[in-house]
C-alpha positions in Angstrom: -12.9 33.8 -0.3 -15.6 31.2 -0.2 -15.9 30.5 3.5 -18.1 27.5 3.1 -15.7 25.9 0.6 -12.8 26.5 2.9 -14.7 25.1 5.9 -15.2 21.8 3.9 -11.5 21.7 2.9 -10.4 22.3 6.5 -12.7 19.5 7.7 -11.2 17.1 5.2 -7.6 18.1 6.2 -8.4 17.5 9.9 -10.1 14.2 9.1 -7.2 12.7 7.1 -4.9 13.2 10.1 -6.6 10.0 11.4 -4.5 8.0 8.9 -1.7 8.4 11.3 -3.6 6.1 13.7 -4.0 3.2 11.3 -1.3 0.6 12.0 0.0 -1.7 9.3 1.5 -5.2 9.7 4.9 -4.0 8.4 7.6 -2.9 10.8 9.8 0.1 10.4 13.2 -0.9 9.0 14.8 -0.7 12.4 12.2 -3.2 13.7 11.2 -0.9 16.6 7.4 -0.7 15.9 4.8 -1.1 13.2 4.5 1.6 10.7 1.3 3.6 10.3 -0.5 4.1 7.0 0.4 7.8 6.8 4.1 6.9 7.1 3.7 4.2 4.4 2.1 6.8 2.1 4.9 9.3 2.7 7.5 6.6 2.0 6.0 5.4 -1.3 5.5 8.9 -2.6 9.2 9.5 -2.1 10.1 6.2 -3.6 8.1 7.1 -6.7 10.2 10.2 -7.1 13.5 8.3 -6.6 12.5 5.4 -8.9 10.5 7.3 -11.6 13.1 6.4 -14.3 12.0 2.7 -14.0 8.4 3.4 -15.1 7.9 1.5 -18.4 6.2 4.4 -20.1 6.4 8.2 -19.8 4.5 9.2 -16.7 3.3 12.4 -15.0 5.2 12.0 -11.7 3.0 14.5 -9.9 0.0 12.4 -11.0 1.6 9.2 -9.6 2.4 11.0 -6.3 -1.3 12.0 -6.0 -2.4 8.4 -6.6 0.0 7.2 -3.9 -1.0 9.8 -1.3 -4.7 9.3 -1.8 -5.2 5.6 -2.3 -4.8 4.6 1.4 -7.0 7.4 2.9 -9.9 4.9 2.9 -8.1 3.0 5.6 -9.3 5.7 8.1 -12.7 3.9 8.0 -11.9 0.5 6.5 -8.6 -0.2 8.3 -5.5 -1.7 6.7 -6.4 -5.1 5.3 -3.4 -7.4 5.4 -2.9 -8.8 1.9 -2.6 -12.4 3.3 -5.8 -12.1 5.3 -8.1 -14.0 3.0 -11.2 -13.5 5.2 -10.6 -9.7 5.5 -10.1 -9.3 1.8 -13.5 -10.7 1.1 -15.1 -7.5 2.4 -12.3 -5.1 1.6 -13.7 -3.6 -1.7 -17.1 -2.8 -0.1 -15.5 -1.3 3.0 -13.1 0.8 1.1 -15.7 2.0 -1.4 -18.0 3.1 1.5 -15.0 4.9 3.0 -14.2 6.7 -0.2 -17.8 7.9 -0.5 -17.7 9.4 3.0 -14.1 10.8 3.0 -14.1 12.4 -0.4 -17.6 13.5 0.2 -16.3 15.9 2.8 -14.7 18.0 0.1 -16.3 20.6 -2.2 -18.0 18.9 -5.1 -15.2 19.6 -7.7 -12.4 18.3 -5.4 -14.5 15.4 -4.3 -14.9 14.3 -7.9 -11.2 14.8 -8.7 -10.0 12.9 -5.7 -12.5 10.1 -6.2 -11.4 9.7 -9.8 -7.8 9.4 -8.7 -8.7 6.8 -6.1 -10.7 4.8 -8.7 -7.8 5.0 -11.1 -5.4 3.5 -8.6 -7.8 0.7 -7.7 -8.4 -0.2 -11.4 -4.7 -0.3 -12.3 -5.8 0.6 -15.8 -3.3 3.4 -16.6 0.5 3.4 -16.8 0.6 5.8 -13.9 -1.6 3.6 -11.7 0.3 0.5 -12.6 3.6 2.2 -11.7 2.1 3.5 -8.4 0.8 0.0 -7.6 4.3 -1.4 -8.2 5.9 1.0 -5.8 3.2 0.3 -3.2 4.1 -3.4 -3.4 7.8 -2.9 -3.4 8.0 -0.9 -0.1 6.8 -3.7 2.3 9.1 -6.2 0.5 12.1 -3.9 1.4 10.9 -3.4 4.9 10.6 -7.2 5.4 14.0 -7.7 4.0 15.4 -5.2 6.5 13.6 -6.7 9.5 14.5 -10.3 8.9 11.2 -11.2 7.3 9.4 -10.4 10.5 5.9 -10.1 9.1 6.4 -13.1 6.8 7.5 -15.3 9.7 4.8 -14.0 12.0 2.1 -15.3 9.6 3.9 -18.3 8.0 4.1 -16.6 4.6 5.8 -18.5 1.8 7.6 -17.5 -1.4 4.7 -18.3 -3.6 2.4 -15.9 -1.7 5.0 -13.1 -1.7 5.5 -13.5 -5.5 1.7 -13.3 -5.8 1.8 -10.1 -3.9 4.6 -8.7 -5.9 3.1 -9.6 -9.3 2.0 -6.0 -10.2 5.7 -5.0 -10.3 6.1 -7.1 -13.5 3.9 -4.8 -15.4 4.1 -1.6 -13.4 7.9 -1.4 -13.2 9.3 -4.4 -15.1 12.9 -3.3 -14.9 12.6 -3.8 -11.1 11.2 -7.4 -11.3 14.7 -9.1 -11.4 15.6 -7.0 -8.3 12.4 -8.3 -6.6 13.2 -11.9 -7.5 16.7 -11.5 -6.1 15.5 -10.0 -2.9 13.1 -12.9 -2.4 15.8 -15.5 -3.1 18.2 -13.7 -0.8 15.6 -13.7 2.0 15.0 -17.4 1.5 18.8 -18.1 1.7 19.0 -16.0 4.9 16.1 -17.9 6.5 13.8 -14.9 6.5 11.2 -16.5 4.2 10.0 -20.0 3.7 10.1 -21.7 0.4 6.9 -22.2 -1.5 4.6 -24.8 -0.1 1.9 -26.7 -2.0 -0.4 -26.2 1.0 -2.2 -23.0 1.6 -1.1 -21.8 5.0 -3.4 -19.8 7.2 -2.1 -16.5 8.6 -1.7 -16.0 12.3 -3.6 -13.8 14.6 -3.5 -10.3 13.1 -4.2 -8.8 16.4 -1.3 -10.4 18.1 1.1 -7.9 19.7 4.3 -7.2 17.8 7.4 -8.3 19.8 
């Protein structure tokens, strides 16, 4: 056994537990509290298994699961940047790249390279696996908002056009699910969970406001 190698791996395993401390804007489906990023990663990994048949091209499911479980680890350092937070998204790429350098750098060199390549692949959305993974990643908060009466949308005055912008990767990553996405959005508008599109760009609310 290579004790130095194992020590690096154990350090990484302990470090990634911090993802459980990163809160997202999305509520659990029962509305009781905000989900954390580790819960989100678990949920989308299982969603990929369940929905794999809707990938537009043959995919390596284990590869997709790796992409989904790794891509949010950078939030340990960078935090979860709310998609509709325009100011926060200006620095997101730099913050997350620095986080990837540090976190994957904790691993032995060969694993650090492999994990970083997987993270880069997801971010680039350049492969069928990455595009399907991105589609699943976008679908999950849509479902959670549907189940919580559009809580996050209403909290930040989000309109249909912005949700459609957020869901756009599903059109290429899992096109068979796009009609489902459109129907969910229209159903949420009809139910009063989501505002119709506005020609004006609405500012999001205070992201640090407590969740009721």
